[in-house]
N, C-alpha and C positions, 0 to 999 in steps of 0.2 A: 502494499500499499505507501501511496505517496502522502508526505506529511506535510502542511501548510499549517504557519501558528498565525495567530490574529490577536488583537489587542483588545482587551476587555475593560470596560467601565464602571464598575459597582458602585452605586449611591453607600453610604454611612449602613445603612440597615441590610443590604444586600452583602456588604464586605462582611456583618456578623453573622448573617446564613451560610456565608460560604465556610467559615470559620465554624461553625456547628455542625456542617458537612462534613468538616475534615476530621471534627473531635470524634465524630460517629463512626467515620470510617478507622480510625486508629484505637480507638476501644475495639472495634471488630476485629482490627487484627489481632490486637494484644487479645483475645479470648479467643480466637481460633488456635492461637498458636499453644495456648494452654490444655487446649482440646489435643493438641496432636501430641502432646509431652505426656498429656495422662495416657492416651491410647498406647504412645513408644513402650510406657512404663507399664502398664499393665498384659499388652499383647505383642509386644515386641514389634510393632509395625503402626504404621502412621494411615490415618484415616483418606480413601480418597475424595477429590472436592465434591464429588454428586453427594456424600454423606453429609461433607460441610453444611452443601446448600437447603439442607434440611434442618439444621440444625440453625441454620440463619433465619428460616422461615418462622421457627419456635420463637426466637429471638426481635425478630419484627414484631409478633404480634403482644410479647410482655415488656415492649420498650421503646425508647423514641427512634430507635433503630427504622422503623416504616417512614419516617421522613425521607431517608436516603433514597436513592431507587434500586430497585432490587437487582437489576444487573450490574451497576456498580458495585453490589453485596457480592453477590456473584464470583467477580472479579475478582475480589479479594482472595474468596476461597480458591480459587484457580492457580493466583500469583502463590499462595502460602503450599500448596501442593506440589507447584511445580519448583520453588525453591526446594522442599526436602529433597524430591528426585535429586537435582543438583546436586545437594549436599553429601548425599549418600555416595552418587558416581564420583565426585572428588576425593571424599575423605580415601578412596582406595587405592587413589594416588597421593593423595597429601595427606597424613596425618593431623597435621595443623589447622585442617578446615573445621571451620565453626557453623553448627546450623541458623539457621534461622531466626532472629532475634525481637522480642518484644520492643517497643516503643517506648523510649525511655520518657522523653517529654510527648506526651500525648496533644499539646497543647498547640506544637506547632503546626503548620499548615503541611499538609501531603497532599501529594498528586492525587486526583479524583479522575477514575477512568470511568466513560461511560461507554460501555459496547452495545451497540445495535440499536436502541433507546435510552431516552433520559434527556432528547431535547428536541428542537422544534426550532427551524430557522423562519422567525415570521415575515422578515424584509430584508433589504442590503442594509440594513444597519441595528436589527436588534436580533436577538437570539435566545432562546426561552432555554434553560439547563436546569433541570430539578426542579421546574415550576418556576423559578426566577429568571424574572424579563432582564437580559443583560442588552447593554449598546457595545458595539464593537465596533472597529475600522480595519477595514482591507480592501486590497484591490481587488480584490478576488469577488464573484457573484457566489456567494454561498447557496443561493437558491438553484444553480445549474449544478451544484454537486452530486454525487452520488457517495453523498459521506457515510460510513461505518464505525466510527468511533471518533468518541473526542475526550480529550485529557486536560483537566482544568489546573493550573498551574499558577504560584505565586515566584517570580525570580526578580530580585532588584528592587524592591518595591513596585513591581508591575504586575496586575492581573494578565496572565495568557492563557490563549488557549489552543493546543493543537488538536487539527483537523485532519484526521486520518480517511483517506480520499480512495474508493476503489479504481484505479485508474490504470489502463493497458499500458504498459510501457515501449514505446515503440521504438527499434533499433535502427540504425543507419546500415546501409548497405556496403559491406565491406568485401565484397568479393577480391579487391585488389587486395587484401592484406595479405602479405608475405609469410611464408610460414615459418619464423624467426624463434629462435626460443632464446631467452635473458635468465643467467644464473645470476642470484643478487644474495652477497653476504652481507648481514645489516649488523651494525656496529656502532662504536659510540663517540669515536674521533668522526667518523664520517655515518650519518644516518645508513648510506646503503653504499655497497661496491660492486658494480655488476660486468659480466663480461656477456656478449651474445656469442653464437654459432658462426657468424660474421669476422668476430675477432674485434669487435668495438667495444671499448670500457664506456661505462655509466657510471658516474659519480652523483651521490645523493648529499648533499653537504646538509649539515646537523643543524639548522637552522634555530628548530624547536628549542634546541638547549643553549643556545645565547640567549633568545627570549627569555627562557627560566634563570639565567642567572641573573640579566640585568634585572630583571621585575624581585628576585630571591634577597638582591643586596638593597633595594629600598624597602622590601617586607624588613626585614633581619635590623636593619635601621629604626624603623617606625617598632618594631619587638621591644628592643630596648628602650625608648621612649617611654610605650607602654606599662613596663613593667616600675618605672619609677612614678607612674602616676596612682593616685585613690584609684581603688576599683570602685565604677558606678559614680564616678563624676564626670563633670561637662566634657573636660579635656580627655579622660581617659575614653568615654565614648566617639568623642570627634576622633582621635585617633584610629580608632577599632572601626570606625567607617571607612576612613580614609586606606586601611587596611585592608579591608574588604573590596573596595573598588580594586587596587592594584591584583588581589587573587582575580578577580571577574576579569580585568585586562589581561592577565598573562595566560588566563584559560582561552579568551576568545582569538588573543593573535596566534595561541599555537595550534588551535584547532584549523584557524583559516590557512595555516602555513603549512600546515600536513595535508590538508585540501588541497592545495596549489601543488603541491610536489607529489602525492599520487596521481592527480589529473594528468600533470605534466609525463609521469612514466606512463601510465596507460595509454595516452594520446599517441606514443611513439608505435604503436601500430604494431605490436607482438604477439604472437599466435598464443605463446606459453611465457610465463613468467613464474621460475623457480626460487622460492625461499626456504631458508633451514627453518625450522624448530626451533625458537628459543625458549630455554625455561626461566624465561625472566622473573617467576614469580619466586623462586627459590634463591634465585641471585640479589633480587633484593632483600630477603628476608634474612640472608646469612647475615650472620651475628660478628664474623671474626673482623679483627681490623683490617686484615689488609683488602677485605672486600669491603667495607663501608663506603671507598671512595666509587668502587666501579658500582656499588645498590645506588649509589644517590646519580650519579650518572644514569644509570637506566630510568631511574623515577624523571628526570631532567629531559631524557631521550624522546620520551613517549613512543616505544616501539611498537607497543600493544597496541595503541591506538593507530598509528601507521597500517600497520596488518589488518586492523579490522576495516580500515577506509579503502583499500584495496580488494578484501576479498568483497565486500558490497559493490562497488565500484565495477569490478572485472563483469560483471553480468551487462551492466550497460554498455561496456565497450568490448564485449564479444572475447575476451581474452581468459584463457584457461591459469588460475594461478594454483601452482603446485608447490606442497610442504613436505620438503624433505628432511629428514635426519642429517643433520649437519656436524655427530658431533667428529673431532680429530681432522676435519675440513682445514683448521690451522695449523694443527700440527703433522700435517703430509705434505709432502714434497709433490708441486702438481707436475714433474716433470717424470720423477719414477714412480709414484704413486705410493711410495713407500714413508713410513714416518723418521722423520727427522733423527738425529743422533742426539742431537742436543734439544731442550725441550725449550720454546717460543715463549718468552714471557709476555706480559702486557706492554711493557714498553717497549718490544723489540718490532718498528713499524717496517722494517724490511727483513725477506729471506734469503738464505742464499740456496741457489737449486743445485748448482754446480759452479767449479770454478770460472769467474767471468760473466755469472748470469746471476743478477740480484733485482730481483722483483718488489713490490709493496704488498707485505703479510693479504692486505684485505681482497687484494685480485687474485693473492696465490690460494686463498678460501671459495673465491666467488668460482674459480676455473674448476676447482674439486667437486663445489656443488653441481657447475653444470656437467662435469662426467660424470657423478654420481646418477644426474638425471638420465642420461643416454644409456648407461649402463641399466638402468631397470626399465627404461620405456624403448623396447627394441621396435617397436612399430610407432615410432615418431613421425616418420616421415619426412625425417627434416638432416637435411645436410649438417654431420658432427663438426665439432671444432676442429680446427686446425692448430694443434698445439703448438707446434716448436715456432710459427711463422709469430702466434698469439706472445709467446714468453720473449722472443727477438725482441717484438717491436715495442713492446713494455719494459725490456731492460735497462735499467737505472743505470749500469755503470756504462752504459752506450752513452759518451757525449751527446752525438749528435741528435739525440733523438725529440723528435717534432710531433710526434703523437700526442693530441690534447683531447682528454675524456668529454664525453658530454655531460657539462653539468645542470642539475636540476636544484 
């Protein structure tokens, strides 16, 4: 589904009503979590969302929950059931995984989702949500859209509504698309270094890391000032508000940068893009001193966000996105296919393949990822990489090297 966002303009009484609906939503969430925990303690299993829906029907008759749309209530039970299923899958891989938790501050506004019903578009400037007639502004004609779901949110002191529309995605004719394959090694100094089967190098600069570093310096300065102020004072609240604005700016600029870079990469018209599977979560959770800086750098680089953007955008560009195991790709000599005698450390930016041949370590990993793809996809119908020509082309000991990568 395609999502559009509109701005809502509720009056004071409507804001109170929306907050009341959020309170009911949060209370229901906590009640259903208690039911699931009780069911697991007694029967060692969780209840299906259809069973939870029956409990919701009883609650609606005996409490104020009847004020919240029934579909919105059922959506909560479905979210909880899906969250528990996800937790049980995740805990098999990660023993530190946490189950769904109760909402601590139920007075905070949480997004309310209305699926299939609960809204009516009255006119070009008014929408009725849960029997509340709210004014809105949008360049879209909502009356002509096939709306399937709406989500009411409160972000940065603004009331917003996501309109999810069932709209058929139209793809461009890509009959002229070459059967090219690109292998990418994702990293920290550079967001990605890639090489395709034609021997061209693609470098994705880590702009999001620079943005995070810049704003984090400003935020750290504010944090030091906030600690010196009395909690709850006027100056304290003002500094907290400024800090929140900086966080929002950092997040917006980071997302915009990654959107641009992912779009540029996919518009290069590759048939297949191969990336290595990264265990980012485990690296970020590592508490050892030597991994602290690496963990922080992974957080600033937003690699997972970049991969997610590539995944959903690849459908539009009709590009196959393949994830393969990238273990030992850095420690493997791309020329011989064997492990290096000496371990390649994080600080080593180049690797020596043989006497007189030295290339960038990330490029070496990208070549190994691409070779691994060809070894496991015999029917790819793509001309394989001419390894010797690529290595000599990007040999750093060659002083007459004029080959420049494609920078994103």
